[in-house]
C-alpha positions in Angstrom: -4.6 9.4 5.1 -3.0 12.2 6.9 -2.3 15.6 5.6 0.1 17.7 7.3 -0.2 21.0 7.8 2.6 23.4 8.7 3.2 26.9 10.5 5.7 29.3 11.6 5.6 31.9 14.2 8.2 34.4 14.5 9.1 36.8 17.4 9.3 40.2 16.2 11.1 43.1 17.7 8.5 45.2 18.9 6.9 44.2 22.2 5.3 41.2 22.2 4.5 41.0 18.4 4.3 37.8 16.7 4.3 37.0 12.9 2.8 33.8 11.9 3.0 32.2 8.5 1.1 29.4 6.6 1.5 28.5 3.1 2.8 32.1 2.6 -0.3 33.5 4.4 0.9 36.0 7.3 -1.0 37.0 10.8 0.4 39.3 13.0 -0.4 38.8 16.7 0.3 40.6 19.9 -1.3 41.4 23.7 -3.1 44.1 24.5 -1.0 46.9 26.3 -2.2 46.0 29.7 -0.7 42.4 29.3 2.8 43.9 28.2 1.8 43.9 24.3 1.7 47.0 21.9 -1.8 45.8 21.0 -1.3 45.7 17.2 -3.2 43.0 16.4 -5.5 40.3 18.3 -3.8 38.0 20.8 -3.4 34.3 20.3 -6.7 33.1 22.3 -9.0 35.7 20.5 -7.3 34.3 16.9 -8.2 30.8 18.4 -11.5 32.2 19.0 -11.5 33.6 15.2 -10.3 30.4 13.8 -13.3 28.1 15.3 -15.8 30.8 14.1 -14.2 30.6 10.6 -13.9 26.8 10.6 -17.8 26.7 11.6 -18.4 29.0 8.8 -16.5 26.9 6.3 -18.4 23.8 7.4 -21.8 25.8 7.0 -20.9 27.0 3.7 -19.2 23.7 2.4 -22.2 21.1 3.4 -25.3 23.3 3.2 -26.6 22.2 -0.2 -25.6 18.4 0.6 -27.8 19.1 3.7 -30.2 20.9 1.5 -30.3 24.0 3.9 -29.8 27.5 2.4 -29.3 30.7 4.0 -28.5 33.9 2.9 -26.0 34.7 5.4 -24.0 33.0 8.4 -21.9 34.5 11.2 -21.0 33.0 14.6 -20.4 35.2 17.7 -18.0 33.5 20.1 -16.5 34.3 23.3 -14.4 32.5 26.0 -13.6 32.7 29.6 -10.0 32.6 30.5 -8.0 33.8 33.8 -5.0 35.5 32.7 -3.3 35.0 36.2 -2.8 31.4 35.1 -0.2 31.9 32.4 1.3 35.0 34.5 1.7 32.6 37.0 -0.1 34.5 39.7 -2.4 32.1 40.7 -3.0 28.0 40.4 -5.8 28.2 37.7 -5.8 26.7 34.0 -3.8 28.6 31.4 -6.3 28.5 28.6 -10.0 28.9 28.4 -12.3 27.2 30.9 -15.2 27.5 28.3 -16.0 28.9 25.1 -19.4 30.0 23.9 -21.1 30.7 20.4 -24.1 31.3 19.0 -24.6 30.5 15.1 -26.7 33.1 13.2 -28.5 32.0 10.1 -30.5 34.5 7.6 -33.0 31.7 6.2 -36.4 30.8 5.5 -35.6 27.2 6.6 -37.5 25.8 9.5 -35.8 26.0 12.7 -35.9 22.4 13.7 -33.9 21.9 10.0 -31.4 24.7 11.1 -30.9 23.3 14.5 -30.1 19.8 13.4 -27.8 21.7 10.6 -25.9 23.5 13.6 -25.2 20.0 15.4 -23.6 18.9 12.2 -21.6 21.9 12.1 -20.7 21.5 15.3 -19.9 17.7 15.2 -17.7 18.1 11.7 -15.6 21.4 12.3 -12.2 20.4 12.6 -11.0 23.3 14.9 -14.0 22.4 17.3 -12.8 18.7 17.3 -9.7 19.8 18.3 -10.7 22.0 21.1 -13.3 19.5 22.5 -10.9 16.6 22.3 -7.6 18.0 22.6 -4.6 17.3 20.8 -1.3 15.8 21.6 1.3 18.3 21.7 4.6 17.3 21.0 8.0 19.2 21.2 9.9 17.6 18.6 13.1 19.5 19.0 15.0 22.5 20.4 17.1 24.4 17.5 20.1 26.7 18.5 20.3 29.2 15.4 
């Protein structure tokens, strides 16, 4: 059974600021000043990295007991390579990330092999990671003139 998630993104008057909303929760996004923004918030690709790390963190916490894994702390460090010349139209390069790298940090007494196996499970189970690894069909389902 499919579950449909919904969100909105609204351009604000200041620079390139955008207010996003899903289920009543809001996130402000912007761009750095050198890319035309006001630097009031992270940009969308930084938010994408955060979404991936958050999803991996949720999977780790939600499935730890089922995998008989315990840890005191968990966090993920992420970085991605993007050439802004692509979306700026200055070069014929990919618009998005060319690669995303991450390191999962566990504070635990578990054996390294057990944690490595669990980390693979997290990587394979994370829905955001799946979207990034396998692509998602994007469908412009209409244009509205308000």
